[in-house]
MARFIGU-540387 format. One line per 3 residues: number of its first residue (from 0); for each residue x negated, y, z negated of N, C-alpha, C, CB. Coordinates in pm, 1 decimal, decimal comma. Last residue first. Glycine has a CB too. Layout:
<rs>
NUM) X/Y/Z/X/Y/Z/X/Y/Z/X/Y/Z  ...
</rs>
This chain:
<rs>
72) -9147,4/9600,1/-6404,3/-9091,5/9480,3/-6301,3/-8957,8/9561,8/-6216,0/-9023,6/9315,7/-6408,8  -9453,9/9804,1/-6328,8/-9320,5/9840,2/-6381,2/-9268,8/9661,2/-6329,6/-9228,9/10013,3/-6288,8  -9716,3/9802,8/-6570,4/-9685,4/9750,3/-6418,7/-9555,8/9723,4/-6486,0/-9782,2/9608,5/-6331,0
69) -9965,0/10048,9/-6637,0/-9806,4/9975,3/-6675,9/-9787,2/9919,6/-6578,2/-9672,1/10058,3/-6707,6  -10135,4/10180,8/-6581,2/-10216,8/10094,2/-6592,7/-10092,9/9973,4/-6644,9/-10348,3/10143,5/-6691,0  -10037,6/10479,5/-6524,7/-10062,7/10370,8/-6450,1/-10130,2/10244,8/-6441,2/-10089,7/10405,3/-6388,2
66) -10085,1/10541,7/-6770,7/-9925,7/10537,2/-6791,7/-9945,5/10462,2/-6647,3/-9811,5/10706,8/-6811,6  -10285,5/10406,6/-7059,9/-10252,0/10479,3/-6909,5/-10140,7/10466,6/-6830,1/-10338,0/10445,4/-6817,5  -10319,9/10322,2/-7345,6/-10266,8/10244,3/-7261,1/-10265,5/10377,1/-7109,1/-10103,0/10174,6/-7336,9
63) -10332,8/10404,8/-7603,1/-10411,0/10438,4/-7522,4/-10438,5/10397,4/-7361,8/-10491,3/10419,3/-7587,3  -10081,4/10379,4/-7725,4/-10123,9/10510,8/-7693,1/-10246,6/10533,0/-7638,1/-10119,7/10582,9/-7793,0  -10123,5/10082,8/-7781,0/-10016,5/10128,3/-7685,9/-10061,1/10274,5/-7644,6/-9861,6/10125,5/-7757,3
60) -10308,6/10155,5/-8017,8/-10340,9/10018,6/-7906,8/-10262,0/10079,9/-7762,9/-10247,6/9829,6/-7973,0  -10157,5/10251,0/-8218,1/-10246,2/10298,1/-8157,6/-10330,1/10203,5/-8014,7/-10323,8/10331,6/-8272,4  -9924,2/10032,9/-8209,5/-9916,8/10164,7/-8190,5/-10029,5/10248,3/-8081,5/-9926,1/10211,5/-8328,7
57) -10083,4/9835,6/-8334,6/-10037,2/9778,0/-8205,7/-9960,9/9962,8/-8145,6/-9893,2/9604,2/-8240,4  -10155,1/9949,2/-8610,1/-10294,6/9946,5/-8511,8/-10241,1/9915,5/-8343,7/-10417,9/9794,5/-8572,9  -9942,4/9984,7/-8696,9/-9966,2/10091,5/-8682,9/-10145,1/10067,4/-8596,2/-9938,9/10167,7/-8836,5
54) -9893,4/9711,5/-8750,5/-9767,2/9788,7/-8631,4/-9864,7/9909,9/-8600,8/-9572,6/9857,2/-8713,3  -10099,1/9634,2/-8903,1/-10083,3/9562,0/-8786,0/-10020,3/9675,9/-8651,0/-9973,8/9429,0/-8829,5  -9975,7/9828,8/-9152,1/-10094,3/9846,6/-9097,3/-10113,3/9746,9/-8972,0/-10196,3/9830,1/-9204,8
51) -9695,0/9663,9/-9194,3/-9765,0/9839,4/-9152,8/-9892,2/9843,2/-9094,3/-9795,0/9944,0/-9289,3  -9827,1/9465,6/-9243,8/-9727,9/9468,8/-9108,4/-9719,5/9575,9/-9089,1/-9591,8/9417,2/-9103,8  -9931,8/9447,8/-9483,2/-9993,4/9437,9/-9385,5/-9945,9/9428,0/-9221,5/-10050,2/9351,7/-9425,0
48) -9749,2/9564,2/-9631,7/-9874,0/9643,7/-9613,6/-9912,6/9624,1/-9523,0/-9968,1/9637,7/-9684,4  -9590,6/9344,4/-9680,5/-9545,0/9432,5/-9612,0/-9631,6/9592,6/-9543,4/-9443,6/9448,7/-9697,0  -9760,2/9168,1/-9783,5/-9732,6/9119,7/-9656,6/-9659,4/9249,0/-9629,0/-9653,2/8972,7/-9640,9
45) -9748,3/9293,6/-10056,2/-9875,4/9261,4/-9954,2/-9870,6/9275,1/-9813,3/-9915,6/9128,7/-9963,1  -9487,8/9274,3/-10173,2/-9543,3/9400,0/-10112,6/-9657,0/9405,4/-10009,5/-9587,0/9475,3/-10215,4  -9487,8/9001,4/-10130,5/-9364,4/9067,4/-10048,4/-9449,5/9241,3/-10000,0/-9183,8/9086,3/-10185,6
42) -9670,0/8910,5/-10382,7/-9648,1/8872,8/-10223,3/-9606,5/8903,8/-10087,4/-9599,5/8813,3/-10219,4  -9576,1/9079,1/-10528,0/-9714,3/9085,9/-10510,5/-9723,7/9041,1/-10369,8/-9797,9/9001,7/-10613,1  -9329,4/8920,5/-10566,8/-9356,7/9082,7/-10546,7/-9436,1/9131,6/-10495,5/-9372,1/9149,5/-10630,3
39) -9444,2/8679,7/-10669,7/-9335,2/8693,4/-10527,1/-9321,8/8855,9/-10487,1/-9148,6/8627,6/-10569,9  -9618,2/8704,3/-10909,9/-9636,9/8677,2/-10727,8/-9589,8/8704,6/-10618,3/-9626,6/8584,9/-10688,1  -9554,3/8755,6/-11122,0/-9521,6/8890,3/-11046,2/-9598,3/8865,8/-10881,9/-9601,3/9045,1/-11147,4
36) -9562,8/8491,7/-11250,1/-9451,5/8613,2/-11257,3/-9447,0/8706,8/-11169,2/-9456,9/8689,0/-11366,4  -9849,8/8443,4/-11206,5/-9724,3/8351,0/-11138,1/-9624,1/8425,2/-11136,1/-9676,6/8220,0/-11208,6  -10022,3/8618,1/-11362,9/-9992,9/8604,7/-11207,0/-9878,7/8523,9/-11148,6/-10106,8/8547,1/-11145,1
33) -9769,5/8739,9/-11587,5/-9885,6/8684,9/-11559,8/-9889,9/8690,7/-11353,3/-9882,2/8511,5/-11650,5  -9726,4/9071,1/-11823,2/-9692,5/8987,2/-11668,9/-9809,7/8897,8/-11638,4/-9675,2/9099,3/-11522,8  -9853,6/9220,3/-12022,2/-9845,4/9092,5/-12019,1/-9759,4/8970,0/-11950,2/-9838,0/9088,0/-12112,9
30) -9777,0/9483,5/-11903,3/-9817,3/9424,4/-12005,6/-9737,1/9310,3/-12041,9/-9828,2/9508,8/-12098,4  -9711,9/9542,4/-11502,0/-9625,5/9558,9/-11707,6/-9716,6/9456,7/-11781,5/-9397,7/9477,3/-11741,7  -10026,4/9652,4/-11381,7/-9848,4/9584,2/-11413,4/-9815,1/9614,1/-11537,0/-9820,0/9407,2/-11408,8
27) -10304,1/9786,8/-11440,2/-10108,7/9873,6/-11386,7/-9998,7/9763,9/-11400,3/-10084,5/9932,3/-11168,5  -10436,6/9616,4/-11475,3/-10410,6/9686,9/-11611,5/-10271,2/9763,6/-11561,3/-10552,6/9803,7/-11670,2  -10474,2/9434,6/-11269,7/-10355,1/9394,1/-11359,5/-10362,2/9502,0/-11501,9/-10373,7/9210,3/-11406,7
24) -10585,4/9488,0/-10993,6/-10457,3/9641,1/-11039,1/-10381,9/9523,5/-11185,9/-10263,1/9702,0/-10830,5  -10794,2/9292,8/-10985,6/-10835,0/9431,8/-10979,4/-10724,3/9509,2/-11008,5/-10891,5/9471,9/-10852,1  -10561,2/9067,6/-11010,4/-10690,1/9074,3/-11111,1/-10753,0/9247,5/-11133,8/-10830,1/8964,8/-11028,3
21) -10443,5/9111,4/-10776,0/-10391,5/9093,6/-10932,2/-10484,2/9107,1/-11040,5/-10335,4/8959,0/-10956,8  -10609,4/9095,6/-10579,2/-10555,8/9210,5/-10582,1/-10496,7/9220,3/-10714,1/-10469,2/9230,2/-10475,8  -10710,0/8757,6/-10636,7/-10806,7/8898,9/-10640,7/-10720,5/9060,7/-10627,2/-10923,2/8886,0/-10488,0
18) -10434,4/8693,8/-10573,0/-10479,2/8679,2/-10708,5/-10602,5/8771,6/-10708,0/-10511,0/8523,5/-10751,1  -10448,3/8740,1/-10295,5/-10338,8/8783,4/-10364,6/-10405,7/8815,1/-10572,8/-10200,6/8631,0/-10328,4  -10649,7/8638,1/-10199,0/-10646,4/8776,2/-10202,2/-10538,5/8849,4/-10283,1/-10639,1/8815,4/-10074,9
15) -10594,0/8374,6/-10212,5/-10666,0/8423,1/-10299,5/-10724,1/8605,0/-10287,6/-10771,1/8317,9/-10295,4  -10351,5/8299,9/-10067,4/-10353,0/8294,3/-10219,7/-10503,4/8341,0/-10298,6/-10316,5/8133,0/-10258,2  -10305,0/8544,0/-9764,5/-10398,7/8426,0/-9860,3/-10381,6/8446,6/-9999,9/-10568,7/8433,6/-9839,6
12) -10035,3/8655,2/-9639,4/-10109,0/8714,6/-9722,5/-10203,5/8499,6/-9815,7/-9963,3/8859,0/-9844,4  -9994,8/8519,2/-9261,4/-9905,1/8524,2/-9466,9/-10078,5/8574,3/-9508,4/-9819,1/8270,8/-9592,3  -9936,4/8711,9/-8967,0/-9925,7/8586,1/-9038,6/-9919,6/8634,5/-9207,5/-10066,9/8480,6/-8995,5
9) -9880,8/8915,2/-8779,4/-9943,5/8948,1/-8919,0/-9960,5/8837,5/-9002,0/-9864,0/9043,1/-8997,1  -9808,4/8915,0/-8520,1/-9897,3/8813,6/-8551,1/-9940,6/8854,5/-8699,7/-10019,5/8803,0/-8441,6  -9546,0/9106,8/-8447,7/-9692,1/9155,3/-8453,5/-9856,0/9038,6/-8469,7/-9678,0/9254,4/-8593,8
6) -9372,4/8887,9/-8487,8/-9386,6/8970,6/-8341,0/-9524,4/8988,6/-8355,3/-9297,8/9127,0/-8314,8  -9410,0/8820,0/-8770,4/-9390,0/8720,6/-8666,8/-9420,3/8777,8/-8497,4/-9229,5/8671,3/-8688,7  -9291,9/9045,8/-8846,1/-9470,3/8978,6/-8887,9/-9513,0/8908,0/-8742,5/-9474,3/8817,1/-9047,0
3) -9065,4/9038,7/-8765,1/-9135,3/9171,7/-8743,1/-9280,3/9056,4/-8751,5/-9104,8/9331,8/-8885,4  -8897,8/8741,2/-8660,0/-8954,7/8869,1/-8769,0/-9058,0/8947,0/-8731,8/-9008,4/8821,6/-8902,1  -8731,3/8676,9/-8389,8/-8813,5/8670,8/-8493,3/-8824,3/8752,2/-8548,5/-8905,5/8643,3/-8482,7
0) -8380,7/8583,6/-8379,0/-8470,3/8686,7/-8359,6/-8590,8/8685,2/-8470,1/-8389,7/8817,4/-8362,0
</rs>
């Protein structure tokens, strides 16, 4: 079964986005934690945020479809 991120076409998080997020939020990270140390958790967090946002967008799109536009097989 495909992962939700694959079904939604959410894709992966670019390294540059993760580094920018880390730099912007470094003060909120545990003291002394380097980017490499938090990267796995950061990637998981950002991926779940992206999947959630993409899912909300897809739901909003589906809510705009008129019932008569849906073809029943």
